[in-house]
Legacy VTK file of the C-alpha trace (Angstrom):
# vtk DataFile Version 3.0
C-alpha trace
ASCII
DATASET POLYDATA
POINTS 185 float
36.251 -63.952 89.244
38.091 -66.065 86.621
39.087 -64.513 83.267
36.953 -66.009 80.574
37.954 -66.391 76.922
36.134 -64.243 74.437
33.225 -66.211 72.953
33.274 -65.830 69.177
33.385 -67.758 65.944
34.562 -67.128 62.343
32.769 -67.729 59.085
34.652 -68.056 55.825
32.784 -66.501 52.867
33.694 -65.636 49.282
36.288 -62.916 49.206
34.338 -61.018 46.475
31.966 -59.618 49.074
32.399 -55.960 49.942
32.702 -54.630 53.496
29.014 -53.573 53.395
27.891 -56.959 52.127
30.005 -58.754 54.864
28.387 -56.637 57.532
24.867 -57.329 56.187
25.638 -61.030 55.917
26.931 -61.024 59.479
23.765 -59.352 60.680
21.672 -61.936 58.871
23.698 -64.698 60.612
23.253 -63.000 63.983
19.501 -62.754 63.323
19.404 -66.464 62.389
21.235 -67.474 65.509
18.910 -65.503 67.794
15.778 -66.882 66.092
17.034 -70.445 66.119
18.097 -70.223 69.750
14.740 -68.752 70.845
13.142 -71.736 69.192
15.233 -73.951 71.503
17.897 -75.292 68.968
21.657 -75.330 69.173
24.113 -74.435 66.354
23.763 -77.882 64.901
19.902 -77.776 64.844
19.507 -80.025 67.829
17.001 -79.270 70.433
18.526 -77.959 73.691
18.622 -80.416 76.548
15.857 -79.733 79.053
16.312 -78.538 82.562
17.013 -81.172 85.186
14.031 -82.161 87.444
16.063 -80.820 90.420
16.540 -77.451 88.820
12.888 -77.202 87.766
11.893 -77.895 91.410
14.313 -75.256 92.763
13.311 -71.891 94.172
15.683 -70.172 91.726
13.716 -71.648 88.746
10.379 -70.545 90.253
11.707 -66.982 91.116
13.008 -66.588 87.713
9.680 -67.439 86.180
11.097 -69.967 83.890
9.137 -72.446 81.860
10.280 -75.877 80.713
11.303 -74.467 77.326
15.029 -73.851 77.102
15.641 -70.819 74.936
18.467 -68.951 76.693
16.428 -65.763 76.805
15.420 -65.312 80.416
16.969 -61.810 80.651
17.677 -61.451 76.895
20.967 -59.891 77.791
23.093 -62.673 76.225
21.497 -62.879 72.718
21.095 -59.075 72.573
24.838 -58.655 73.024
25.716 -60.917 70.033
27.597 -58.638 67.750
29.815 -58.367 64.632
33.328 -58.451 65.957
35.075 -57.825 62.630
35.036 -58.478 59.021
37.807 -58.793 56.546
38.006 -60.015 53.049
36.682 -63.556 52.914
35.861 -63.648 56.641
33.358 -62.633 59.234
33.822 -62.867 63.047
30.736 -62.837 65.253
30.603 -63.034 69.069
30.652 -61.020 72.290
32.689 -58.076 73.383
35.983 -59.362 74.867
35.908 -56.712 77.510
32.727 -58.028 79.033
34.259 -60.865 81.107
31.028 -61.732 83.138
29.016 -61.926 79.838
31.688 -64.163 78.229
31.556 -66.355 81.304
27.785 -66.707 80.982
28.010 -67.560 77.305
30.827 -70.126 77.999
28.807 -71.629 80.755
25.846 -72.105 78.457
27.915 -73.466 75.550
30.045 -75.957 77.564
27.639 -76.583 80.458
30.192 -75.451 83.049
28.428 -72.477 84.600
31.473 -71.304 86.569
32.912 -74.761 87.200
36.109 -76.262 85.706
34.196 -79.204 84.317
30.708 -79.451 82.913
27.884 -79.884 85.323
25.363 -80.510 82.476
25.320 -80.910 78.812
26.222 -77.681 77.077
23.799 -75.669 74.938
26.124 -74.474 72.197
24.151 -71.856 70.322
27.108 -69.909 68.995
27.754 -70.855 65.380
26.019 -71.786 62.097
26.123 -74.843 59.895
27.229 -74.724 56.307
23.702 -75.516 55.159
22.344 -72.637 57.320
25.032 -70.268 56.065
24.257 -71.349 52.489
20.641 -70.327 53.046
21.764 -66.891 54.288
24.139 -66.418 51.337
21.262 -67.128 48.840
20.270 -63.585 49.511
23.719 -62.375 48.362
24.281 -64.026 44.955
27.801 -63.117 43.746
26.706 -62.625 40.142
23.673 -60.367 41.004
24.851 -56.947 42.393
21.259 -55.605 42.319
20.009 -58.470 44.546
22.889 -57.877 46.991
22.267 -54.163 47.112
18.545 -54.708 47.819
19.375 -57.147 50.584
21.729 -54.713 52.184
19.029 -52.082 52.274
16.526 -54.590 53.695
18.904 -55.672 56.453
19.883 -52.027 57.332
16.248 -50.945 57.329
15.245 -53.805 59.568
17.740 -53.067 62.234
17.335 -50.419 64.874
21.175 -50.029 64.555
20.972 -50.050 60.781
23.313 -47.049 60.712
25.948 -49.255 62.245
26.013 -51.071 59.027
25.361 -48.128 56.679
25.750 -44.328 57.127
22.874 -42.133 55.762
24.975 -41.185 52.803
25.734 -44.846 51.979
21.950 -45.564 52.165
21.288 -42.668 49.776
24.096 -43.924 47.470
22.660 -47.492 47.448
19.180 -46.241 46.784
20.510 -44.186 43.881
22.423 -47.184 42.559
19.210 -49.291 42.711
17.208 -46.721 40.783
20.004 -46.539 38.224
20.129 -50.310 37.935
16.356 -50.531 37.404
16.231 -48.039 34.668
LINES 1 186
185 0 1 2 3 4 5 6 7 8 9 10 11 12 13 14 15 16 17 18 19 20 21 22 23 24 25 26 27 28 29 30 31 32 33 34 35 36 37 38 39 40 41 42 43 44 45 46 47 48 49 50 51 52 53 54 55 56 57 58 59 60 61 62 63 64 65 66 67 68 69 70 71 72 73 74 75 76 77 78 79 80 81 82 83 84 85 86 87 88 89 90 91 92 93 94 95 96 97 98 99 100 101 102 103 104 105 106 107 108 109 110 111 112 113 114 115 116 117 118 119 120 121 122 123 124 125 126 127 128 129 130 131 132 133 134 135 136 137 138 139 140 141 142 143 144 145 146 147 148 149 150 151 152 153 154 155 156 157 158 159 160 161 162 163 164 165 166 167 168 169 170 171 172 173 174 175 176 177 178 179 180 181 182 183 184
C-alpha cells in the first residue's frame, strides 16, 4: 500500500484567542465541515459532482445501498475521524491522524478524485477546509472584545460534544461556570 500524506489544513485566527477558545473554535469548524459535507457541498460551497452513470449501475453501488446524493457518509468513518490536530497562538490545524495511512488515502482519494490512482479518475470532492466567510461566521460566536460571550460559547461547545472533556476538564468547566456567574453579577 502506498504511503499517503496526512490530510489536514491550517486556519489562521487572531492570536488573542486562548487555548480553550482555539479548541472550541476548531470544534465549531469541524462541526461546520461535517454538516456542510452531509448536505453535499465542498469546502467552497459547491455541490459535489454526482456519481457517474456507470458507477450507479454497478453492483458495488447497489450492495453499498447508496443513493444518488453524494455526501461522503456511507460508513461515516471518514467524517467521524476529523479531529483537532493542534492549536497554537494564532493558528488551528484540523485533519486526520497521520498514523492512519488507509484513512488518509481514503480522504485524499475523495479530495483529489484519485481513489488509489496516480492521476484523478473523477473530479475530486474536496470537503476539507473552510472559506473565509464561513470562518467569519464561526468567529462571530467568539468576539474578541466580549469575554463573557466567548466563555458562554466554550461551554456550549463542550456541552454539545460527547468528547467535551477533550476540550475542557471538569475543573475547567467548573471554573468557567464560576467565571460566568461572577460576570453576570
